[in-house]
C-alpha positions in Angstrom: -27.1 19.0 -44.2 -23.4 19.2 -43.1 -24.5 20.0 -39.6 -26.8 16.9 -39.5 -24.0 14.7 -40.8 -21.6 16.1 -38.2 -24.1 15.6 -35.4 -24.8 12.0 -36.4 -21.1 11.3 -36.6 -20.4 12.9 -33.2 -23.3 10.9 -31.6 -22.0 7.7 -33.2 -18.5 8.4 -32.0 -19.5 9.1 -28.4 -21.9 6.1 -28.4 -19.1 3.8 -29.5 -16.8 5.3 -26.9 -19.4 4.9 -24.2 -19.9 1.2 -24.9 -16.2 0.4 -25.1 -14.9 -1.5 -22.0 -12.6 0.3 -19.6 -8.9 -0.4 -20.2 -7.9 -3.6 -18.5 -11.5 -4.7 -17.8 -11.0 -7.8 -19.9 -8.0 -9.0 -17.9 -8.9 -11.9 -15.6 -8.3 -11.6 -11.9 -5.1 -13.4 -11.0 -5.2 -15.4 -7.8 -3.6 -14.1 -4.7 -0.9 -16.2 -3.0 -2.7 -18.7 -0.8 -0.5 -17.9 2.2 -1.8 -14.3 2.3 -5.4 -15.6 2.5 -4.8 -18.4 5.0 -2.3 -16.8 7.4 -3.1 -16.6 11.0 0.2 -15.6 12.6 2.5 -12.8 11.4 5.9 -11.6 12.4 6.6 -7.9 11.8 10.1 -6.9 11.0 11.6 -3.4 10.5 13.8 -2.7 7.5 14.7 0.7 8.7 15.0 4.1 7.0 16.9 4.4 3.7 18.3 7.2 1.6 18.0 9.9 4.2 19.4 13.3 3.2 18.2 14.7 6.5 18.1 13.1 9.9 14.7 11.4 10.3 14.1 13.4 13.5 13.9 16.6 11.6 11.4 15.2 9.1 8.9 13.6 11.5 8.3 13.7 15.2 9.2 10.6 17.2 12.1 8.2 17.0 13.5 6.6 13.9 11.4 3.4 14.4 8.2 5.4 14.4 6.9 3.6 11.2 7.5 0.2 12.7 5.8 1.1 16.0 2.8 2.7 14.3 2.4 -0.2 11.9 2.7 -2.8 14.7 0.0 -0.9 16.7 -2.3 -0.6 13.7 -2.0 -4.4 13.0 -2.5 -5.3 16.6 -5.7 -3.1 16.8 -7.1 -4.7 13.7 -6.8 -8.1 15.4 -6.8 -10.2 12.2 -3.5 -11.8 12.9 -1.8 -13.2 15.9 1.5 -11.1 16.1 4.3 -13.5 17.0 7.8 -12.8 18.2 9.8 -14.8 15.7 9.6 -15.6 12.0 9.8 -19.4 12.9 6.3 -19.1 14.5 4.8 -17.1 11.6 2.8 -17.9 8.5 3.9 -14.6 7.0 6.6 -12.0 7.6 5.7 -8.4 7.1 8.7 -6.1 6.7 7.9 -2.4 7.1 10.3 0.4 6.3 10.6 3.8 4.9 12.6 5.6 2.3 12.9 9.4 2.7 14.8 11.7 0.5 14.4 15.0 2.3 11.8 17.8 2.2 11.5 18.2 -1.6 8.0 18.3 -3.1 5.6 16.7 -3.9 6.7 13.6 -2.0 9.3 13.3 0.7 9.6 9.6 0.5 7.5 6.4 0.8 6.5 3.7 3.3 7.0 0.2 2.0 5.6 -3.1 3.2 7.0 -6.4 1.9 5.1 -9.6 2.6 7.2 -12.8 2.6 6.8 -16.5 3.1 9.0 -17.2 6.2 9.8 -20.7 5.1 11.1 -19.9 1.5 11.7 -16.2 2.0 9.8 -15.6 -1.3 8.4 -12.1 -1.7 4.6 -12.7 -2.0 3.5 -9.1 -2.2 4.7 -5.5 -1.8 2.8 -2.4 -1.0 4.1 1.2 -0.9 2.6 4.6 -0.4 4.2 8.0 -0.9 4.3 10.5 1.8 3.4 14.0 0.7 5.7 16.9 1.5 4.7 19.7 3.8 6.4 22.7 5.3 5.4 22.1 8.9 6.4 19.0 10.9 2.9 18.5 12.2 1.6 18.4 8.6 4.3 16.0 7.6 3.4 13.8 10.6 -0.3 13.7 9.4 0.9 12.8 5.9 2.9 10.0 7.3 -0.1 8.8 9.2 -2.2 8.9 6.0 0.4 6.8 4.2 0.4 4.3 7.0 -3.4 4.0 6.9 -3.2 3.3 3.1 -0.7 0.6 3.7 -2.9 -1.0 6.4 -6.0 -0.7 4.2 -4.0 -2.5 1.5 -3.2 -5.4 3.8 -6.9 -5.6 4.8 -7.9 -5.7 1.2 -5.4 -8.5 0.5 -6.4 -10.5 3.6 -10.1 -10.3 2.9 -11.5 -13.4 1.2 -12.4 -12.9 -2.4 -16.0 -12.0 -3.1 -18.2 -14.8 -4.4 -19.1 -14.5 -8.1 -22.9 -14.5 -8.7 
């Protein structure tokens, strides 16, 4: 009899847990800044590398502006925005930069993208992705490329129009 009561109690407990909503599921979707959805022209700025305990050249291959050049090329290849040469011509300013703290594990730093309104300089959105540590420079380079891909995918997700509600 005790086994039956325990079994019924366990089934009830798991059934209640299975029907409970996921944490945060009842939070309504906040609107994205309108500028992000409507922008056509973007100026890309480089904020540089911060907090370096090692010269950037020993952490990754390429020059110190590698993150800027890679982000610019990825955005140009995507083709969603017209990349302009001054903030005055832009609907948005994307500022890309990196913060690296050396070769300690599990991360060696992060890539950060700030999206600003060029007229008011208000920060509209910020994305960042950590770069995983690796012993060999080639692996660190691949990890940096992965972090850059996550940042670009984040921009693509933001810029996509919201899905229609059925």
